[in-house]
Backbone of each chain as nested JSON, in Angstrom:
{
  "chains": [
    {"id": "A", "residues": [
      {"number": 1, "name": "MET", "atoms": {"N": [0.48, 35.146, 17.294], "CA": [1.825, 35.589, 17.688], "C": [2.821, 34.43, 17.662]}},
      {"number": 2, "name": "GLN", "atoms": {"N": [4.024, 34.757, 17.288], "CA": [5.098, 33.769, 17.375], "C": [6.149, 34.244, 18.373]}},
      {"number": 3, "name": "PHE", "atoms": {"N": [6.703, 33.354, 19.121], "CA": [7.788, 33.671, 20.052], "C": [8.985, 32.749, 19.801]}},
      {"number": 4, "name": "VAL", "atoms": {"N": [10.142, 33.332, 19.841], "CA": [11.378, 32.518, 19.827], "C": [11.92, 32.474, 21.275]}},
      {"number": 5, "name": "VAL", "atoms": {"N": [12.128, 31.272, 21.758], "CA": [12.613, 31.113, 23.118], "C": [14.001, 30.499, 23.08]}},
      {"number": 6, "name": "ARG", "atoms": {"N": [14.956, 31.121, 23.752], "CA": [16.325, 30.624, 23.8], "C": [16.6, 30.189, 25.227]}},
      {"number": 7, "name": "ILE", "atoms": {"N": [16.949, 28.903, 25.398], "CA": [17.149, 28.353, 26.733], "C": [18.584, 27.862, 26.869]}},
      {"number": 8, "name": "GLU", "atoms": {"N": [19.259, 28.278, 27.941], "CA": [20.585, 27.776, 28.246], "C": [20.498, 26.957, 29.511]}},
      {"number": 9, "name": "ILE", "atoms": {"N": [21.019, 25.721, 29.423], "CA": [20.961, 24.808, 30.575], "C": [22.382, 24.393, 30.893]}},
      {"number": 10, "name": "LYS", "atoms": {"N": [22.784, 24.57, 32.15], "CA": [24.143, 24.059, 32.523], "C": [24.115, 23.426, 33.892]}},
      {"number": 11, "name": "LEU", "atoms": {"N": [25.143, 22.608, 34.138], "CA": [25.238, 21.95, 35.443], "C": [25.427, 22.989, 36.539]}},
      {"number": 12, "name": "LYS", "atoms": {"N": [24.871, 22.75, 37.706], "CA": [25.107, 23.646, 38.878], "C": [26.6, 23.655, 39.182]}},
      {"number": 13, "name": "GLU", "atoms": {"N": [27.046, 24.777, 39.751], "CA": [28.45, 24.985, 40.067], "C": [29.036, 23.827, 40.897]}},
      {"number": 14, "name": "SER", "atoms": {"N": [28.252, 23.272, 41.802], "CA": [28.782, 22.235, 42.7], "C": [28.884, 20.838, 42.048]}},
      {"number": 15, "name": "ILE", "atoms": {"N": [28.391, 20.698, 40.82], "CA": [28.411, 19.422, 40.139], "C": [29.621, 19.309, 39.258]}},
      {"number": 16, "name": "LEU", "atoms": {"N": [30.343, 18.176, 39.34], "CA": [31.519, 17.967, 38.483], "C": [31.096, 17.996, 37.007]}},
      {"number": 17, "name": "ASP", "atoms": {"N": [31.937, 18.599, 36.163], "CA": [31.609, 18.732, 34.741], "C": [32.798, 18.164, 33.94]}},
      {"number": 18, "name": "PRO", "atoms": {"N": [32.823, 16.832, 33.799], "CA": [33.962, 16.207, 33.082], "C": [34.054, 16.616, 31.635]}},
      {"number": 19, "name": "GLN", "atoms": {"N": [32.891, 16.888, 31.01], "CA": [32.921, 17.292, 29.607], "C": [33.612, 18.686, 29.481]}},
      {"number": 20, "name": "GLY", "atoms": {"N": [33.275, 19.541, 30.427], "CA": [33.938, 20.87, 30.445], "C": [35.428, 20.73, 30.645]}},
      {"number": 21, "name": "GLN", "atoms": {"N": [35.841, 19.823, 31.538], "CA": [37.229, 19.581, 31.764], "C": [37.935, 19.107, 30.5]}},
      {"number": 22, "name": "ALA", "atoms": {"N": [37.256, 18.213, 29.777], "CA": [37.816, 17.674, 28.557], "C": [38.007, 18.792, 27.526]}},
      {"number": 23, "name": "VAL", "atoms": {"N": [36.996, 19.67, 27.378], "CA": [37.083, 20.754, 26.404], "C": [38.228, 21.674, 26.849]}},
      {"number": 24, "name": "ARG", "atoms": {"N": [38.315, 21.941, 28.142], "CA": [39.413, 22.826, 28.625], "C": [40.77, 22.193, 28.262]}},
      {"number": 25, "name": "GLY", "atoms": {"N": [40.887, 20.859, 28.462], "CA": [42.148, 20.194, 28.113], "C": [42.459, 20.312, 26.621]}},
      {"number": 26, "name": "GLY", "atoms": {"N": [41.417, 20.177, 25.791], "CA": [41.609, 20.316, 24.367], "C": [42.098, 21.704, 24.002]}},
      {"number": 27, "name": "LEU", "atoms": {"N": [41.475, 22.738, 24.615], "CA": [41.864, 24.118, 24.317], "C": [43.294, 24.395, 24.788]}},
      {"number": 28, "name": "THR", "atoms": {"N": [43.621, 23.842, 25.985], "CA": [44.985, 24.063, 26.481], "C": [46.017, 23.461, 25.537]}},
      {"number": 29, "name": "SER", "atoms": {"N": [45.721, 22.212, 25.076], "CA": [46.711, 21.581, 24.195], "C": [46.788, 22.253, 22.839]}},
      {"number": 30, "name": "LEU", "atoms": {"N": [45.771, 23.043, 22.467], "CA": [45.857, 23.829, 21.221], "C": [46.568, 25.159, 21.471]}},
      {"number": 31, "name": "GLY", "atoms": {"N": [46.937, 25.404, 22.73], "CA": [47.708, 26.619, 23.01], "C": [46.913, 27.714, 23.71]}},
      {"number": 32, "name": "TYR", "atoms": {"N": [45.62, 27.516, 23.949], "CA": [44.793, 28.523, 24.597], "C": [44.916, 28.364, 26.094]}},
      {"number": 33, "name": "LYS", "atoms": {"N": [46.06, 28.755, 26.628], "CA": [46.35, 28.501, 28.048], "C": [45.697, 29.511, 28.961]}},
      {"number": 34, "name": "ASN", "atoms": {"N": [45.106, 30.544, 28.395], "CA": [44.443, 31.557, 29.23], "C": [42.958, 31.2, 29.535]}},
      {"number": 35, "name": "VAL", "atoms": {"N": [42.511, 30.029, 29.027], "CA": [41.169, 29.569, 29.361], "C": [41.265, 28.8, 30.684]}},
      {"number": 36, "name": "VAL", "atoms": {"N": [40.684, 29.383, 31.724], "CA": [40.905, 28.751, 33.076], "C": [39.712, 27.892, 33.498]}},
      {"number": 37, "name": "ASP", "atoms": {"N": [38.594, 28.04, 32.85], "CA": [37.44, 27.221, 33.272], "C": [36.472, 27.064, 32.098]}},
      {"number": 38, "name": "VAL", "atoms": {"N": [35.894, 25.862, 31.952], "CA": [34.908, 25.62, 30.885], "C": [33.74, 24.854, 31.446]}},
      {"number": 39, "name": "HIS", "atoms": {"N": [32.534, 25.297, 31.105], "CA": [31.336, 24.536, 31.453], "C": [30.576, 24.237, 30.148]}},
      {"number": 40, "name": "VAL", "atoms": {"N": [30.137, 22.99, 30.02], "CA": [29.415, 22.585, 28.818], "C": [27.966, 22.334, 29.218]}},
      {"number": 41, "name": "GLY", "atoms": {"N": [27.045, 22.849, 28.466], "CA": [25.638, 22.614, 28.731], "C": [24.873, 22.479, 27.461]}},
      {"number": 42, "name": "LYS", "atoms": {"N": [23.536, 22.637, 27.569], "CA": [22.69, 22.492, 26.43], "C": [22.089, 23.846, 26.027]}},
      {"number": 43, "name": "TYR", "atoms": {"N": [21.807, 23.971, 24.756], "CA": [21.166, 25.175, 24.248], "C": [19.934, 24.727, 23.462]}},
      {"number": 44, "name": "LEU", "atoms": {"N": [18.796, 25.267, 23.786], "CA": [17.561, 24.934, 23.061], "C": [16.923, 26.193, 22.52]}},
      {"number": 45, "name": "GLU", "atoms": {"N": [16.395, 26.052, 21.263], "CA": [15.643, 27.157, 20.692], "C": [14.27, 26.601, 20.367]}},
      {"number": 46, "name": "LEU", "atoms": {"N": [13.239, 27.222, 20.931], "CA": [11.869, 26.793, 20.692], "C": [11.143, 27.868, 19.879]}},
      {"number": 47, "name": "LEU", "atoms": {"N": [10.282, 27.431, 18.994], "CA": [9.381, 28.343, 18.28], "C": [7.975, 28.058, 18.768]}},
      {"number": 48, "name": "ILE", "atoms": {"N": [7.38, 29.045, 19.386], "CA": [6.056, 28.885, 19.996], "C": [5.03, 29.74, 19.287]}},
      {"number": 49, "name": "GLU", "atoms": {"N": [3.89, 29.15, 18.922], "CA": [2.838, 29.872, 18.208], "C": [1.59, 29.85, 19.017]}},
      {"number": 50, "name": "GLY", "atoms": {"N": [0.745, 30.818, 18.786], "CA": [-0.548, 30.788, 19.466], "C": [-0.982, 32.194, 19.917]}},
      {"number": 51, "name": "SER", "atoms": {"N": [-1.998, 32.195, 20.702], "CA": [-2.579, 33.482, 21.079], "C": [-2.144, 33.951, 22.483]}},
      {"number": 52, "name": "LYS", "atoms": {"N": [-1.105, 33.277, 23.004], "CA": [-0.716, 33.639, 24.375], "C": [0.047, 34.963, 24.395]}},
      {"number": 53, "name": "GLU", "atoms": {"N": [-0.013, 35.594, 25.559], "CA": [0.81, 36.804, 25.795], "C": [2.199, 36.374, 26.233]}},
      {"number": 54, "name": "GLN", "atoms": {"N": [3.126, 37.33, 26.19], "CA": [4.536, 37.024, 26.493], "C": [4.694, 36.479, 27.909]}},
      {"number": 55, "name": "ASP", "atoms": {"N": [4.031, 37.054, 28.893], "CA": [4.242, 36.567, 30.281], "C": [3.67, 35.193, 30.495]}},
      {"number": 56, "name": "GLU", "atoms": {"N": [2.629, 34.865, 29.714], "CA": [2.036, 33.527, 29.792], "C": [3.007, 32.52, 29.151]}},
      {"number": 57, "name": "VAL", "atoms": {"N": [3.667, 32.923, 28.044], "CA": [4.646, 32.05, 27.394], "C": [5.838, 31.826, 28.337]}},
      {"number": 58, "name": "GLU", "atoms": {"N": [6.253, 32.885, 29.041], "CA": [7.364, 32.73, 29.981], "C": [7.015, 31.744, 31.084]}},
      {"number": 59, "name": "ARG", "atoms": {"N": [5.771, 31.824, 31.603], "CA": [5.36, 30.887, 32.642], "C": [5.355, 29.47, 32.098]}},
      {"number": 60, "name": "GLN", "atoms": {"N": [4.915, 29.313, 30.837], "CA": [4.854, 27.986, 30.23], "C": [6.253, 27.393, 30.033]}},
      {"number": 61, "name": "VAL", "atoms": {"N": [7.201, 28.248, 29.597], "CA": [8.561, 27.759, 29.342], "C": [9.224, 27.367, 30.678]}},
      {"number": 62, "name": "GLU", "atoms": {"N": [8.995, 28.168, 31.718], "CA": [9.474, 27.802, 33.053], "C": [9.006, 26.395, 33.429]}},
      {"number": 63, "name": "GLU", "atoms": {"N": [7.732, 26.095, 33.173], "CA": [7.155, 24.817, 33.486], "C": [7.752, 23.707, 32.658]}},
      {"number": 64, "name": "MET", "atoms": {"N": [7.985, 23.985, 31.335], "CA": [8.649, 23.005, 30.463], "C": [10.038, 22.649, 30.972]}},
      {"number": 65, "name": "CYS", "atoms": {"N": [10.755, 23.666, 31.42], "CA": [12.128, 23.427, 31.937], "C": [12.071, 22.504, 33.154]}},
      {"number": 66, "name": "GLN", "atoms": {"N": [11.135, 22.809, 34.051], "CA": [11.009, 22.013, 35.285], "C": [10.587, 20.593, 34.981]}},
      {"number": 67, "name": "ARG", "atoms": {"N": [9.711, 20.419, 34.005], "CA": [9.087, 19.099, 33.799], "C": [9.896, 18.211, 32.828]}},
      {"number": 68, "name": "LEU", "atoms": {"N": [10.512, 18.825, 31.813], "CA": [11.139, 17.989, 30.803], "C": [12.546, 18.43, 30.39]}},
      {"number": 69, "name": "LEU", "atoms": {"N": [12.728, 19.713, 30.164], "CA": [13.955, 20.146, 29.47], "C": [15.217, 20.108, 30.344]}},
      {"number": 70, "name": "ALA", "atoms": {"N": [15.075, 20.504, 31.594], "CA": [16.229, 20.484, 32.499], "C": [16.011, 19.491, 33.606]}},
      {"number": 71, "name": "ASN", "atoms": {"N": [17.06, 19.176, 34.311], "CA": [16.964, 18.377, 35.53], "C": [17.264, 19.359, 36.658]}},
      {"number": 72, "name": "PRO", "atoms": {"N": [16.227, 19.877, 37.331], "CA": [16.455, 20.954, 38.317], "C": [17.313, 20.518, 39.489]}},
      {"number": 73, "name": "VAL", "atoms": {"N": [17.493, 19.22, 39.707], "CA": [18.321, 18.758, 40.828], "C": [19.793, 19.071, 40.551]}},
      {"number": 74, "name": "ILE", "atoms": {"N": [20.235, 18.954, 39.316], "CA": [21.638, 19.124, 39.045], "C": [21.924, 20.234, 38.048]}},
      {"number": 75, "name": "GLU", "atoms": {"N": [20.866, 20.806, 37.466], "CA": [21.077, 21.81, 36.422], "C": [20.421, 23.145, 36.763]}},
      {"number": 76, "name": "ASP", "atoms": {"N": [21.082, 24.222, 36.312], "CA": [20.504, 25.547, 36.311], "C": [20.094, 25.901, 34.885]}},
      {"number": 77, "name": "TYR", "atoms": {"N": [19.026, 26.703, 34.747], "CA": [18.658, 27.148, 33.41], "C": [18.265, 28.614, 33.416]}},
      {"number": 78, "name": "SER", "atoms": {"N": [18.362, 29.186, 32.243], "CA": [17.862, 30.559, 32.051], "C": [17.316, 30.666, 30.635]}},
      {"number": 79, "name": "PHE", "atoms": {"N": [16.391, 31.558, 30.425], "CA": [15.834, 31.672, 29.076], "C": [15.411, 33.112, 28.751]}},
      {"number": 80, "name": "GLN", "atoms": {"N": [15.344, 33.409, 27.494], "CA": [14.821, 34.674, 27.017], "C": [13.678, 34.361, 26.034]}},
      {"number": 81, "name": "VAL", "atoms": {"N": [12.587, 35.037, 26.184], "CA": [11.428, 34.942, 25.253], "C": [11.399, 36.218, 24.417]}},
      {"number": 82, "name": "GLU", "atoms": {"N": [11.369, 36.022, 23.111], "CA": [11.428, 37.163, 22.191], "C": [10.289, 37.053, 21.185]}},
      {"number": 83, "name": "SER", "atoms": {"N": [9.531, 38.102, 21.057], "CA": [8.411, 38.068, 20.086], "C": [8.996, 38.06, 18.682]}},
      {"number": 84, "name": "ALA", "atoms": {"N": [8.451, 37.146, 17.851], "CA": [8.935, 37.061, 16.477], "C": [7.863, 37.541, 15.514]}},
      {"number": 85, "name": "GLY", "atoms": {"N": [6.925, 38.32, 16.006], "CA": [5.849, 38.859, 15.138], "C": [4.812, 37.854, 14.803]}},
      {"number": 86, "name": "GLY", "atoms": {"N": [4.152, 37.991, 13.68], "CA": [3.054, 37.102, 13.295], "C": [1.717, 37.683, 13.66]}},
      {"number": 87, "name": "ILE", "atoms": {"N": [0.675, 37.032, 13.204], "CA": [-0.678, 37.514, 13.439], "C": [-1.116, 37.133, 14.832]}},
      {"number": 88, "name": "GLY", "atoms": {"N": [-1.464, 38.113, 15.655], "CA": [-1.874, 37.869, 17.035], "C": [-3.305, 37.405, 17.073]}}
    ]},
    {"id": "B", "residues": [
      {"number": 1, "name": "MET", "atoms": {"N": [42.736, 40.918, 33.693], "CA": [41.331, 40.967, 33.299], "C": [40.738, 39.564, 33.204]}},
      {"number": 2, "name": "GLN", "atoms": {"N": [39.484, 39.425, 33.577], "CA": [38.745, 38.181, 33.371], "C": [37.586, 38.429, 32.418]}},
      {"number": 3, "name": "PHE", "atoms": {"N": [37.348, 37.476, 31.558], "CA": [36.217, 37.573, 30.67], "C": [35.363, 36.299, 30.768]}},
      {"number": 4, "name": "VAL", "atoms": {"N": [34.053, 36.491, 30.789], "CA": [33.136, 35.337, 30.685], "C": [32.65, 35.324, 29.231]}},
      {"number": 5, "name": "VAL", "atoms": {"N": [32.794, 34.161, 28.625], "CA": [32.35, 33.981, 27.222], "C": [31.213, 32.977, 27.207]}},
      {"number": 6, "name": "ARG", "atoms": {"N": [30.089, 33.368, 26.594], "CA": [28.967, 32.45, 26.442], "C": [28.777, 32.14, 24.957]}},
      {"number": 7, "name": "ILE", "atoms": {"N": [28.855, 30.845, 24.659], "CA": [28.818, 30.372, 23.271], "C": [27.595, 29.503, 23.047]}},
      {"number": 8, "name": "GLU", "atoms": {"N": [26.83, 29.832, 22.013], "CA": [25.691, 28.965, 21.635], "C": [26.023, 28.324, 20.27]}},
      {"number": 9, "name": "ILE", "atoms": {"N": [25.921, 27.016, 20.206], "CA": [26.213, 26.315, 18.955], "C": [24.964, 25.509, 18.591]}},
      {"number": 10, "name": "LYS", "atoms": {"N": [24.529, 25.688, 17.34], "CA": [23.39, 24.849, 16.919], "C": [23.568, 24.412, 15.508]}},
      {"number": 11, "name": "LEU", "atoms": {"N": [22.875, 23.354, 15.109], "CA": [22.932, 22.852, 13.758], "C": [22.396, 23.888, 12.771]}},
      {"number": 12, "name": "LYS", "atoms": {"N": [22.986, 23.963, 11.601], "CA": [22.451, 24.869, 10.562], "C": [21.024, 24.469, 10.226]}},
      {"number": 13, "name": "GLU", "atoms": {"N": [20.261, 25.448, 9.744], "CA": [18.865, 25.212, 9.444], "C": [18.623, 24.06, 8.51]}},
      {"number": 14, "name": "SER", "atoms": {"N": [19.565, 23.829, 7.567], "CA": [19.34, 22.833, 6.509], "C": [19.679, 21.398, 7.021]}},
      {"number": 15, "name": "ILE", "atoms": {"N": [20.226, 21.281, 8.223], "CA": [20.597, 19.971, 8.72], "C": [19.483, 19.382, 9.575]}},
      {"number": 16, "name": "LEU", "atoms": {"N": [19.166, 18.147, 9.372], "CA": [18.124, 17.465, 10.204], "C": [18.513, 17.452, 11.663]}},
      {"number": 17, "name": "ASP", "atoms": {"N": [17.554, 17.697, 12.532], "CA": [17.838, 17.762, 13.976], "C": [16.954, 16.762, 14.704]}},
      {"number": 18, "name": "PRO", "atoms": {"N": [17.308, 15.481, 14.685], "CA": [16.434, 14.453, 15.301], "C": [16.263, 14.687, 16.797]}},
      {"number": 19, "name": "GLN", "atoms": {"N": [17.308, 15.196, 17.447], "CA": [17.199, 15.425, 18.887], "C": [16.13, 16.489, 19.178]}},
      {"number": 20, "name": "GLY", "atoms": {"N": [16.135, 17.544, 18.325], "CA": [15.11, 18.588, 18.466], "C": [13.713, 18.027, 18.218]}},
      {"number": 21, "name": "GLN", "atoms": {"N": [13.561, 17.122, 17.215], "CA": [12.284, 16.503, 16.938], "C": [11.822, 15.665, 18.086]}},
      {"number": 22, "name": "ALA", "atoms": {"N": [12.78, 14.987, 18.765], "CA": [12.415, 14.153, 19.921], "C": [11.929, 15.018, 21.062]}},
      {"number": 23, "name": "VAL", "atoms": {"N": [12.588, 16.152, 21.268], "CA": [12.191, 17.044, 22.365], "C": [10.799, 17.615, 22.048]}},
      {"number": 24, "name": "ARG", "atoms": {"N": [10.609, 17.952, 20.77], "CA": [9.29, 18.497, 20.392], "C": [8.21, 17.487, 20.627]}},
      {"number": 25, "name": "GLY", "atoms": {"N": [8.514, 16.213, 20.265], "CA": [7.548, 15.15, 20.522], "C": [7.229, 15.01, 22.003]}},
      {"number": 26, "name": "GLY", "atoms": {"N": [8.278, 15.103, 22.861], "CA": [8.071, 15.028, 24.292], "C": [7.201, 16.135, 24.802]}},
      {"number": 27, "name": "LEU", "atoms": {"N": [7.471, 17.388, 24.298], "CA": [6.686, 18.533, 24.742], "C": [5.211, 18.395, 24.292]}},
      {"number": 28, "name": "THR", "atoms": {"N": [5.045, 17.918, 23.034], "CA": [3.67, 17.731, 22.533], "C": [2.9, 16.748, 23.402]}},
      {"number": 29, "name": "SER", "atoms": {"N": [3.582, 15.637, 23.731], "CA": [2.843, 14.609, 24.487], "C": [2.608, 15.059, 25.953]}},
      {"number": 30, "name": "LEU", "atoms": {"N": [3.308, 16.087, 26.402], "CA": [3.015, 16.664, 27.725], "C": [1.904, 17.73, 27.598]}},
      {"number": 31, "name": "GLY", "atoms": {"N": [1.463, 18.006, 26.38], "CA": [0.334, 18.938, 26.216], "C": [0.758, 20.31, 25.67]}},
      {"number": 32, "name": "TYR", "atoms": {"N": [2.037, 20.52, 25.436], "CA": [2.484, 21.821, 24.906], "C": [2.387, 21.796, 23.396]}},
      {"number": 33, "name": "LYS", "atoms": {"N": [1.18, 21.839, 22.889], "CA": [0.954, 21.68, 21.459], "C": [1.268, 22.943, 20.642]}},
      {"number": 34, "name": "ASN", "atoms": {"N": [1.525, 24.045, 21.353], "CA": [1.834, 25.29, 20.628], "C": [3.331, 25.427, 20.35]}},
      {"number": 35, "name": "VAL", "atoms": {"N": [4.143, 24.416, 20.711], "CA": [5.554, 24.434, 20.348], "C": [5.689, 23.843, 18.98]}},
      {"number": 36, "name": "VAL", "atoms": {"N": [6.029, 24.656, 17.951], "CA": [5.994, 24.179, 16.602], "C": [7.375, 23.748, 16.083]}},
      {"number": 37, "name": "ASP", "atoms": {"N": [8.423, 24.173, 16.75], "CA": [9.767, 23.793, 16.299], "C": [10.741, 23.841, 17.468]}},
      {"number": 38, "name": "VAL", "atoms": {"N": [11.686, 22.852, 17.472], "CA": [12.701, 22.809, 18.54], "C": [14.046, 22.519, 17.895]}},
      {"number": 39, "name": "HIS", "atoms": {"N": [15.06, 23.257, 18.298], "CA": [16.432, 22.96, 17.912], "C": [17.23, 22.75, 19.172]}},
      {"number": 40, "name": "VAL", "atoms": {"N": [18.045, 21.72, 19.162], "CA": [18.877, 21.435, 20.309], "C": [20.333, 21.649, 19.933]}},
      {"number": 41, "name": "GLY", "atoms": {"N": [21.063, 22.353, 20.749], "CA": [22.475, 22.582, 20.467], "C": [23.303, 22.539, 21.732]}},
      {"number": 42, "name": "LYS", "atoms": {"N": [24.49, 23.124, 21.656], "CA": [25.365, 23.13, 22.814], "C": [25.516, 24.537, 23.375]}},
      {"number": 43, "name": "TYR", "atoms": {"N": [25.755, 24.594, 24.646], "CA": [26.004, 25.9, 25.318], "C": [27.321, 25.774, 26.059]}},
      {"number": 44, "name": "LEU", "atoms": {"N": [28.251, 26.666, 25.808], "CA": [29.539, 26.638, 26.537], "C": [29.764, 27.945, 27.25]}},
      {"number": 45, "name": "GLU", "atoms": {"N": [30.327, 27.861, 28.428], "CA": [30.731, 29.05, 29.161], "C": [32.219, 28.931, 29.456]}},
      {"number": 46, "name": "LEU", "atoms": {"N": [32.989, 29.893, 28.969], "CA": [34.427, 29.877, 29.236], "C": [34.802, 31.014, 30.141]}},
      {"number": 47, "name": "LEU", "atoms": {"N": [35.757, 30.773, 30.999], "CA": [36.351, 31.835, 31.814], "C": [37.771, 32.046, 31.294]}},
      {"number": 48, "name": "ILE", "atoms": {"N": [38.035, 33.27, 30.814], "CA": [39.323, 33.569, 30.198], "C": [40.046, 34.632, 31.057]}},
      {"number": 49, "name": "GLU", "atoms": {"N": [41.306, 34.359, 31.342], "CA": [42.091, 35.249, 32.155], "C": [43.293, 35.759, 31.37]}},
      {"number": 50, "name": "GLY", "atoms": {"N": [43.819, 36.894, 31.729], "CA": [45.033, 37.361, 31.092], "C": [45.015, 38.824, 30.832]}},
      {"number": 51, "name": "SER", "atoms": {"N": [45.95, 39.282, 30.035], "CA": [46.09, 40.696, 29.832], "C": [45.52, 41.158, 28.487]}},
      {"number": 52, "name": "LYS", "atoms": {"N": [44.747, 40.28, 27.845], "CA": [44.208, 40.62, 26.525], "C": [43.101, 41.642, 26.598]}},
      {"number": 53, "name": "GLU", "atoms": {"N": [42.906, 42.426, 25.553], "CA": [41.789, 43.324, 25.43], "C": [40.582, 42.573, 24.897]}},
      {"number": 54, "name": "GLN", "atoms": {"N": [39.386, 43.149, 25.075], "CA": [38.16, 42.457, 24.694], "C": [38.143, 42.034, 23.194]}},
      {"number": 55, "name": "ASP", "atoms": {"N": [38.585, 42.914, 22.314], "CA": [38.511, 42.564, 20.899], "C": [39.487, 41.442, 20.546]}},
      {"number": 56, "name": "GLU", "atoms": {"N": [40.576, 41.366, 21.291], "CA": [41.538, 40.309, 21.089], "C": [40.926, 38.974, 21.567]}},
      {"number": 57, "name": "VAL", "atoms": {"N": [40.233, 39.013, 22.699], "CA": [39.565, 37.811, 23.217], "C": [38.5, 37.33, 22.231]}},
      {"number": 58, "name": "GLU", "atoms": {"N": [37.764, 38.316, 21.676], "CA": [36.75, 37.929, 20.693], "C": [37.333, 37.239, 19.473]}},
      {"number": 59, "name": "ARG", "atoms": {"N": [38.483, 37.725, 19.016], "CA": [39.157, 37.088, 17.899], "C": [39.586, 35.676, 18.251]}},
      {"number": 60, "name": "GLN", "atoms": {"N": [40.107, 35.553, 19.529], "CA": [40.581, 34.244, 19.939], "C": [39.416, 33.231, 20.078]}},
      {"number": 61, "name": "VAL", "atoms": {"N": [38.271, 33.687, 20.576], "CA": [37.117, 32.792, 20.74], "C": [36.587, 32.343, 19.379]}},
      {"number": 62, "name": "GLU", "atoms": {"N": [36.577, 33.284, 18.412], "CA": [36.199, 32.954, 17.054], "C": [37.056, 31.796, 16.503]}},
      {"number": 63, "name": "GLU", "atoms": {"N": [38.362, 31.901, 16.757], "CA": [39.315, 30.882, 16.325], "C": [39.066, 29.552, 17.039]}},
      {"number": 64, "name": "MET", "atoms": {"N": [38.793, 29.616, 18.345], "CA": [38.499, 28.385, 19.113], "C": [37.287, 27.668, 18.536]}},
      {"number": 65, "name": "CYS", "atoms": {"N": [36.227, 28.468, 18.178], "CA": [35.033, 27.874, 17.63], "C": [35.298, 27.162, 16.321]}},
      {"number": 66, "name": "GLN", "atoms": {"N": [36.108, 27.847, 15.472], "CA": [36.448, 27.308, 14.191], "C": [37.3, 26.011, 14.308]}},
      {"number": 67, "name": "ARG", "atoms": {"N": [38.243, 26.028, 15.271], "CA": [39.2, 24.917, 15.359], "C": [38.712, 23.733, 16.175]}},
      {"number": 68, "name": "LEU", "atoms": {"N": [37.953, 24.024, 17.239], "CA": [37.648, 22.911, 18.145], "C": [36.195, 22.848, 18.573]}},
      {"number": 69, "name": "LEU", "atoms": {"N": [35.606, 23.988, 18.967], "CA": [34.336, 23.944, 19.703], "C": [33.153, 23.607, 18.794]}},
      {"number": 70, "name": "ALA", "atoms": {"N": [33.127, 24.173, 17.6], "CA": [32.035, 23.907, 16.68], "C": [32.505, 23.167, 15.468]}},
      {"number": 71, "name": "ASN", "atoms": {"N": [31.594, 22.609, 14.684], "CA": [31.886, 22.061, 13.392], "C": [31.289, 22.972, 12.364]}},
      {"number": 72, "name": "PRO", "atoms": {"N": [32.09, 23.883, 11.776], "CA": [31.54, 24.904, 10.914], "C": [30.845, 24.387, 9.646]}},
      {"number": 73, "name": "VAL", "atoms": {"N": [31.052, 23.109, 9.333], "CA": [30.4, 22.52, 8.145], "C": [28.872, 22.37, 8.434]}},
      {"number": 74, "name": "ILE", "atoms": {"N": [28.555, 21.949, 9.621], "CA": [27.14, 21.674, 9.911], "C": [26.578, 22.54, 11.035]}},
      {"number": 75, "name": "GLU", "atoms": {"N": [27.401, 23.335, 11.69], "CA": [26.894, 24.097, 12.814], "C": [27.092, 25.602, 12.667]}},
      {"number": 76, "name": "ASP", "atoms": {"N": [26.163, 26.341, 13.212], "CA": [26.311, 27.806, 13.367], "C": [26.603, 28.116, 14.851]}},
      {"number": 77, "name": "TYR", "atoms": {"N": [27.356, 29.152, 15.077], "CA": [27.623, 29.526, 16.481], "C": [27.558, 31.042, 16.652]}},
      {"number": 78, "name": "SER", "atoms": {"N": [27.29, 31.442, 17.886], "CA": [27.371, 32.849, 18.2], "C": [27.867, 32.941, 19.617]}},
      {"number": 79, "name": "PHE", "atoms": {"N": [28.491, 34.073, 19.972], "CA": [29.006, 34.196, 21.335], "C": [28.989, 35.653, 21.785]}},
      {"number": 80, "name": "GLN", "atoms": {"N": [28.964, 35.788, 23.098], "CA": [29.086, 37.124, 23.717], "C": [30.274, 37.062, 24.677]}},
      {"number": 81, "name": "VAL", "atoms": {"N": [31.113, 38.086, 24.621], "CA": [32.242, 38.191, 25.57], "C": [31.929, 39.337, 26.543]}},
      {"number": 82, "name": "GLU", "atoms": {"N": [32.0, 38.988, 27.815], "CA": [31.652, 39.978, 28.866], "C": [32.788, 40.109, 29.853]}},
      {"number": 83, "name": "SER", "atoms": {"N": [33.178, 41.3, 30.12], "CA": [34.246, 41.518, 31.094], "C": [33.75, 41.166, 32.462]}},
      {"number": 84, "name": "ALA", "atoms": {"N": [34.54, 40.372, 33.215], "CA": [34.121, 39.972, 34.577], "C": [35.038, 40.639, 35.595]}},
      {"number": 85, "name": "GLY", "atoms": {"N": [35.719, 41.724, 35.217], "CA": [36.56, 42.479, 36.138], "C": [37.876, 41.768, 36.387]}},
      {"number": 86, "name": "GLY", "atoms": {"N": [38.469, 42.01, 37.537], "CA": [39.763, 41.428, 37.866], "C": [40.859, 42.462, 37.607]}},
      {"number": 87, "name": "ILE", "atoms": {"N": [42.042, 42.127, 38.026], "CA": [43.167, 43.064, 37.871], "C": [43.693, 42.999, 36.456]}},
      {"number": 88, "name": "GLY", "atoms": {"N": [43.687, 44.158, 35.79], "CA": [44.151, 44.191, 34.408], "C": [45.638, 44.159, 34.361]}}
    ]}
  ]
}
């Protein structure tokens, strides 16, 4: 089986996001004055292969986020696991 | 009306992604040997306010991606616009 995992990681609401502020400033100066808030984060796409079941893959991705991909102290993350077919 | 826009930006398939390779290497050395491919990109969340309709907001976000948020030469992007309520 193959799984495509899409992970979104962003700073927690309480953490200052200067990159988001800069993007918001850029959008405002281009005339998009109706953009009132911007958060910038990371997007990861993983391709996972093997004989695992979907719930097992979800547990593994949760662990990857905690151990390597995100910084749980300052970041929130969410992900979707989608089966991409292949020989099980 | 308020809209929450979630934008995922990643390098086109044909472009080398050394950051993704590095993350894959990190995951492999942590024992996640079933991760066969990793792509790293950007994730943006915008909060848009005003009297625009959803399709108008979508057109505007498409324009923002083309002009500022993404580099259409080397990056692909996709986004979802979601109504967050508020006084229309």
